N, C-alpha and C positions, 0 to 999 in steps of 0.2 A: 212205611206209611202208605196210605191209600187215599187217593183223591176221588171225589164223587162230584159229578156235574149234572144237574137236572136241567131238563128242557121240556117244553110242551104245554106250559101253563098258559092261561089267558082268560078272556071273558067268553062265557057261553050262556045261552038261554036255558032256563029250566027244561029238563027233558032231553037236553043235548048230550054230546059226547066229547071227550078229550082223551088223548093218550099222552101220558107222561113217560119220559125216558130218563134213565140215569146211567151215565157212562162212568165206569170205574177205570182208574189207571194207577200205576205205582206197583206196590207189592200185592198184586191181585191174587196171587196163589195162596195168600194167607186167609182169604175171605171164605167164610162159611155161609151163614145166613145173610140175606139181604131183605130190605123191606122199605115200606113207605109209611111215614108218619105225617100228621098234619096238626097245625095249630091255628085255631080261629081266634079272632080278636077277643081278648079278655078271658081266654080259656087255656087250659093246660095242653101241652102236646100229647097227642094220643096216637096209638098204633092203628093203622088202616089195614095193612096187609103185609105179610112176610112170606118168604119163600126160602126153603132150605137148599143146601147144595145138591140134594136129591130131588129137587123140584116139587117138594111138598108144600102147598100153600096153606095159609091160615088167613082168616078175614075177621075184621070187626063185624059185630052183628049189624051195625048200621049200614054196611056196604055190601053185605052178602047178597048175591044174585044180581048186583049192579056193576061191581068192579071185578076185574080179573088181573092178577099179577102173573107175570111170566119172566123168564130169564133166558138170555142167549149167552151162554158161556163163551162161545167163539168170538163174540163181539164185546164181551165183558160189560154187558148192558142188562139192566132190569127195566121192565116196563110196567105201567099201570094203566090198563084200559078202563076208563070210567064212562059208564053209560047211564042213562036216565038220571042225569044230574039234578040235584035239588039245591035250593038256596042254602040249606044248612051244610052243604058240602064246601061252601066257600071257606078257604083257608090257605095258608102257606103250606105247601107239601114238601116234605124233606125226605131225601133218600138216606138210607142207613145201611151200613155194612158192619158185620161182626166178625172178628177174627178170634175164634174160641181159644186157640192155642196160646195166644198172647193176651187174652182177656182185654182186647182192644175194641173200641167202637169208633166208627168214622161216620161223619155227617156231611151232607152237601149243604150248600148255602140256601137252598129252598127255591121253589117256584110258586108264584101266586096263581091260584085258581079262583075265579069269581063267577058265581052262578047267579045271574040276575037278568030280568027282562027289561 
């Protein structure tokens, strides 16, 4: 099993920045891809950014150029740097990890990001 704990959410004004962190523990050696998803009120959960074990990132079109995903394997942590935040970025952000060999998915409990003036 893998446990994921997010931190770094909060209230920020439009145009501001936040950095989310996700610390992984447990059977971390099974983890391949990691990523961030978000779910806004009344909407489905959507992928924001993912990063492979080879540090290859992908981004949703809505966050390209504003968000950066990174990974520190020594600390078993994945980050999401969010810049130029917009009110439509308001959501609960969830950390995700995939273990391909066991076809397993793991989720954190989420951290709330609110972008409002």
